[in-house]
N, C-alpha and C positions, 0 to 999 in steps of 0.2 A: 323228297326222296335222297337215300343215303348214297353218296359216291360208289361206295363199295357194291353195292347192289348193281350199277351199271357196269362196273368193271368186270366182275366176277361173270356176268352173263357174257360179255363180250368175249372173255377169255374160254367159256365153256363152249361157244359157237366157234371159235376158232378150233379147237380141240377137236369136235365133231367134224368140222370140214377135213381136218387134216386125215382122219380116219376113215371117212367115208368118201367125199369127193377125189379128194387126193388118190385114195387107192383105186377108185374107178379110173382116174386117167392114166395111172400106173398100167393097169390091165387093158386099156384102148390103145396105149402107144407099144404094148408087149414090151416092157422092160425085161431085160434077162441078164443077170449077173453073170453067166458064162460068157457073154459076147464080148469081143476083144473091143476095146475104147482107145481113142487117139492117145491117151494119156500113157498107154503101155506100149502100144505100137511105135510111138515117134518119141519116146522119152528122150529128151536132151539135157535135163539138169538145169535148164534156164526157164521155159516157158511151158513145156510139157513136163508135167511132174506129177505121178500118181499120188494122190493125198487122201490121206483117212478122212472118214466123212465128218468126223467131229470136227477135226482142224480146217477143213476146207469149208464147212458150215460159217465157221466165225470169221473167216477173211471172206466167204462170200458176203455175209450178212454184214460185215463193216463196209464191204465196197458198194452195196445197193443202200444202205441206210446213212444218209447223208443230213442235211438240215431239210431236206422235203418233207419227211415225215413228223417233221417238229414245226417247221414255219408254215408249211401249208395247212394243216389241220387248226392251227392257233388262229391265223388270220381269217379263215373261212367260219370259224365258230365265232369269233368275235363279231364279225360282220353279220352274219345270219343265224346265230345261235348255235348251240352244240349238237342238238339232234339231226339235222341235215347232214352235219359232217359225219357223225358216227353211222348213221345209216348207211353212208357212199363208203365208207372204210370197211363196213361188216360186208355188204353186199359185192364192193368191187375187189376188194382183197381176194375172196373165196373164189367167185366165179369168173372174175376177169385177170387182175394182177397175178394170181398166183398160178393161175392156169397159162398166161402169157410167159412168166419166167419158166414154167417146166417145159413147156412146149418149146420155147427156144433154147433152151439147154439140150433137150433130146434131139430138136433137128439139127443142131451143130454138130453133137457126139456122133448122130447118124451119118454127117457128112465131114468127117475127118476134123471135127473142130475147127471147120470154117465159119466166117462169120455169116449173119443172116443176109448178108448182101450177095455172098458167093452162094447161099442157097435159093436166092432170087434169081441170080444169073443163069443157075443150071437150069431151074423150072420155068423160068420166063424168058429174059433175054440179056444180051449183053447192054442193050442200051437201058433196060430196067436196073441192071447192075450199077450203071455209073449213076443213075439217078439217086436211087437208095444211098449207095457210098456219099453221095453229095449232101443229102439230107442229112444223114446220120454225123457226118463231119460236121456241119454247120451246129447240129443240135449239141455236141460235145463242147464247140464254141461257148456256146451260152451257158452251159453247166460250169465251165471254168470260168467264165467271166463272172457269173452271178455267185458262186461259193469263193472263189478267190476274194471278192469284194467284201462279202459279208463276214468272212473270217479275219480279214484285215481289220475292218471295223472293230471286231471283238479283241483284238490285241490293243487297240488304241483307247476306247472307251472305259469309263471306270463306272462300276453298277453300285451305287448306295445301298446300304443294309439299314433295317429298321432301328439298329441301336446305336447308329452314327457313324458306323465304320464303312469300309469300301471294299471292293474288292477290284483291284487294279488290271486293266487289260494287258499291261506291261509283265505282269506276274503270270496269267494265263498264257501270254506268248512263252516266256520260260519255260513253263511246265510244258507245253506243247512241243518245244526242242527237245527238253529231255526225254519226253515221251517217244520223239522219233530216234533218238539216238541209243535208247534201249531197245527199240525195235530193230536197228540196225546190230547192235552187240549181240541179241539173242541169234537173229538170222546167222551171223558169224560164227557163233560157239557152238550152235546146232550142225552147222556145216563141217567146220573145220576140227572142232573139239568131239564131234560127234555125242552132242550132250543130249540126253532123252528128252523128249518133249514134256514129261511128267516134272523132271528134274528143273528143265528150264523155266515151266511154268511156275514152281514154287520160288526160284531165284527172283525172276524178272517181273511177276506179277506185283510183289510187295513194292518193289522199287519205283512202280508206276505211282503207287499210292504216296510213298515219298516224294517223288517228282512233283504231285499237286501240291503237298504241303510246302515244299522247299521253294517252288516256283514264285509264291508271293513274296518271298525274302529276297529275290534276285531279280525284279522285274528288267525286261528288256526294253530298253528305250532307244529307238532309232533315229537319225535325223531326217528331218524332213525335206521330203523332194519336192520342189514347186510348191512349198508352202503347205505340203501334207503329209503328215507322218503315216496315214492311211495307203497314200501312194507308194511310200518306200516298202511298207509290206507287202503291199500287192506285188511289187516286182521280186522281193525276197521269196515270197509263196511260189512264184511263177517259177523262179529259178530251181525250187525245191521240186518244183513237179516234172521240170525238165530232166533233172538228176534223177529222180525215181523212176522215171518212165523207162530208163535204158539199163538200170540195174537189174540183175537177174530176179525172179519172183521170189527166190528163197532168201536173197539178202534183205530185202525190206517187205516187199508187198505182202509175203505170207505172215510174218512173225508179227508186223505192225498191226496186219488184219487181224490175226489171233488175239492179240493184245487189246485191238479195239471192240472186238466181239467181248470181251470181259467188261470193258466199259458199258456195251449196252446191257450184257445180262446184269450188271451191277444196278443199271439204273432201274430195269425191269424188278430186280428182286426187290430193290429200295421201294419203289412204286407200290409194289404189293404190300408189303409189310406196311409202308406209311400210310397207304389207303385203308389197309384193314384195321388198324389200330387208330389211326388220327385223322381219316379222311374227311369226315363230319358230312354235312348236309350239301347238296347241289345248291349253289346261289345264282348262277350265271342262267338267264333265261334260256329253254330249249329253243325257242323258235323265236325270231326277229322279224320276220316277214320275208316276202319274196324278192325284195330288191333292197339293196344296200347302196347307200350314197357314196361310198369310198370304192366299192366293187363292181356295182351295178346290178344286174338280175341274176337271180339262184341258177336259172337254167341261162345260158350253159357255164356260168362262172364257176360254180362249185366244183366240176368235173375237171375243171383246168387248175383250179387253186390247189385242191388236194389230189396231187398227183403220188408222189411217193407215199405210201402208206396205203393206197388202194389200187393204182395201176401208175405204172412208170415204164415208158418206152428206154430208158436208160438201162434198165434192170435188162433187158432183152440183149444190150450190148455187151453187158458184163457176163451174161450168161454164155452167148456163143463168142466173147472175146478172149476172157481169161479162164473163166470157171470150167468151162467145156475141155478145156487142155489140162486139167487137173482131177477130173472126176475118175476116180479108180474103178468104179463099176457102174453101168447103167440104173442099176436099183438104188444107187444113193440121191439118184435125182430127186425120188420123192421128198427126201429128207432135206437137200441141198435147194433144189429149186422151188418146189411149193412150199416145205415147210420155213424156207428162208423168208418168203414174202409174207408168210402168215405172222411170221416173228416181227416184221417191220410194222405190220399191222398193229401189232400190241403196243409197239413204239409211238404210233400213231394215237392211239386209245390215250395211253399215258400224257400225250400231249393234249388232249382234250380234255382230261381229268385236270390238268394245270389251269384251264379256263373255267372248269365248271365251278371251281372253287372261289372264285374271282365274283366280286360284286359289279354288276353293270353299271357303268359311268364312273367307277371309281379310278384315280390316276394309274394304279396298277393294270388295269384293263387297258389302257391308252399306251402301256409302253411296247417296245419292241419284242416281236415275238422269242429273240434268244432271253432277253431280260425276265419275260413271263415264265419260260421253261425254267432256266436257272432258278428263280426264286421257288418255283414248284418242287424242283428235285430238292432244294434247300428244305423245304416244308417236310417232304417224305423224310429227309434223313433226321429231321428235329426229332423224331420219336426215338432215334437211337442216342440222344443225347449229344450227337455231334456238332462242335463249333459253326455257328452260322456262317462265318468268313469261310471255313473251309467247305462247307456243303455247297454254298453258292459257287465257289472255285471250282468243285468238283462238277456241278451241272455245267459252267460254262466250258471246261474243260473236255467234257463228253461231247458238249455241242460243237466245237470246234475240232475234236477229233473224229467225229462223223463226219465232217465236211473234208477233213485231211484227207481220209480213207477213200472217198470217191474222186477228190481232186486227181491224186496221182493215177489211180485206174482210168480215170476219163482222160488224162495226157497219154497214156500208155495206150489206150485203147484208140484214140486219135493218130497215135504213131501206127499202130497196126493197120489202120484205115488208109493212109497214105502210102504206106509199105506195099500194102495189098495192090492198089488201084495203079501207082507206077511204077512196081515191080523194084523197089529199090530196098538193097540186101546188104547184108552185114553190117557192121557197126557205123559204118560210116552212113550208111542208109538211115538206120535207127535215128542218128543225131540230126540228119536233114529232116526227117518227117517230125521228129519233136519239135525242132525250132518253128518249122513251117505250122504245127497246130498252134504253138503258143504264140505267133506274131500276132494275128489278131486281137486276144485276149490283152496283149501287151498294149497293142495300139487302142483299144477302149479305156484300158487303166489311164492311157496318157492325156484322153481327151476330157473337156468338161462338158458334162452331157445334160440336157434339159430334158423335163418333161413335154407333155402337151401345152402346158401354159407358160412356157418358157421359165419354169422355175429350175435353178440348179438341183441334180439331185444324185445320190449315189449310182455308183453303176449298177449294182444289184437290185436297185428299185426299178430301174427302167428294163432291166433285162429279165425279171420274175416272170412278167405277165407273158412275155413270148418266149421265155422258157417253158412255162407251164404248158402253153398251146403247143409248141414243137414237141414236146415232151411226150404228150399224149397222143400227138397225131403220128409221131413215131412208133407207139405203141400199136396203133392200129394197124398202120404200114407193115409191121412186123408180122403181125397176125394175118394180114391180108398174105404175107409171102408164105407164111406157113401154113395156111389154109390152101394155097394153090398145091403146094409139095404134097399135103396130104390128100387132096383130091385126086391129083395125079398119080398117087401111089396106091390108091383104092381104099384109104381109110375115111370112109365118107363119115360116119358118126363121129369120129375125132375131129373131122374137118368142120363139121356144124358147130361142135361145141368151141371151136375157134372162130368161126365165122360170124356168129351171132354177137359174142362180145365187140367184134371187130366193125360191126356194123354200128354199133352204139357209140364206141369210142371215135370212129370216123365222123358221125354227126356232130356229136359234141364238140370236137376240134374244129372241124370246118366250120361249125357256127360261129365259134370264139374268133378265129381267123378273120371271118367276112366282117365279123364287128370291128375287129382291131383295124383292118384296111379301111372299111367304110368310115371310121373316125378319122383316120389319116387324110383320106380323099376331101373329108367335108371341110377340114381346115386348110386345105391348099389355098384357097382363094385368099385366106386371111393374111398370107406373108409373114407369118410369125417364125419363131424358130420351131423347126420340126424334129421330133424325136426319129429314132431308128427302126422303131417299132412296126410300123405302118408299111415300108417296102419290103422287110423283112417278111410281114405275114403274106405279103403278094408272093413273093419268092417259094415260100414254103407251100402255097395253094397252088401254085403252078407245078412245082415238083410231084405233090402228091396227086393232082389230077392226072399228068402224065402216068405215074406207076399204076394207077388205078385202069387205065387203058391197057397199058402193057400186061396187066393180070388177065383183063377180059381176052384179051388175044392170045395168051398163053392158054387159057382154058378152052377158047373155041377151036383153036387149030392143033393142040397135041393129045393123043391119046393117052389113056392111064398107062403108066409103067410098073415094073415089077416090083412088088411091095416089100422084097427081102431086104432087111436093112443092113446085113453084113456080115463079115466072119464071125464064126463062134468058136469058143476053145474046145467045146465038146462036139462031136459029130454026131450028127442025129438021121 
């Protein structure tokens, strides 16, 4: 079967979903372009900034699209075959992931751009608020650990090319630094020089291409801390995250996200043309079995390995943490919230295509996910006659750019969470909350971590499994909180569209965490080295169980409230 047939069919399904199910959700949630939104009523030039939908979509798309829709689908496809992952991406993105993002965004906007945790406090209890806050903050810590470490390794490793040349990780690091600097300069130029967005795009976007080319000529090499250059990069990236989290959104988050969005659009465009012209036939098996030697059983492992691209709890934090503060009109949520998730689903499909073109059992199929992805993007660019070294460097920089975009957003959201929970105010409070959020990641980066068999492994490998489980459970708990809000405000049809996916995600993630906790308990008598996954799984199960109890109490004891969502610009 040609690769192009599968790819175009998937795109057509996503477009149909956007025009049908997305519009249905917009009607059920009663979106109104004239209703006042927090970005307008609370505009402060820093966090609350009304933003044009196209600009916001790029920033939001970059924030939610990190390594997840690349690593997860590739890992799952290699283990189980590409068909199970493809089906989960299509069904999950349309009916669970995009609906989750859309409802989280609108729920936050209807509550003055407050977080989902604040929605939980209003419609459940103070105890539920504290529990949800704790869960979300822990989930953000895992995001920061996993994505920081995988990015640091991309800055150190060297990727060999078929022609004997190589793409240096230090060159990718240099290009990344130049890219971040260009984002900062673009933000300053638009803010202080009043540079129009169109002109800024014409100036800075070509400079990003130049940064990719020039980075390989000025590779960054940092001294090794504790015998590891990766650890040095871990600390440098964490320092960047700390600085980026306290800067105004216009200075770095928005312009960097906007430029990062073009990376995503470019990869998608290159993939489309490359698949249409030179995609060839599918070589990798569609299905390899219900059990993988490396990952375990397809149920529930598939649904926590492929998180971003199908459904991701992290997206709800982004929607209610940063995007809701920038939404200029309620009706923009259809494009930004629902459409943004479908675009991430397309990124996941592109990642699956890079696996479909591989031969099962080949050395390329045994590579790390970032290498499989970069080589795949390089193959797409080959039809344009692009130099292979530049093509693979572009793929690697796109990969690390997606991760960067999520890292600083995750740190900013962790800062918001702690400030909200402990009432930390002003610039001093922002720095305290930021440093507290980065403390645990820095601690984990400093430690030598072992897997269940006692082998020394990278931090991202230890935390990827628990990241996937906690991320999907966070999605289920977000949907739980939103379902309570919808039921208590009389929107029963919308509530059921939220509740049914919540039940599925809750089942898969609790099942996965029980497996992780059970394996850890089973290993206790051996007295060997223990990884942190088991204890964390038990903590997460406890928090989730308590939140479910709080939700049941809220629904049993409280009557439905007035469903009026808020003030409108036009009197009716």
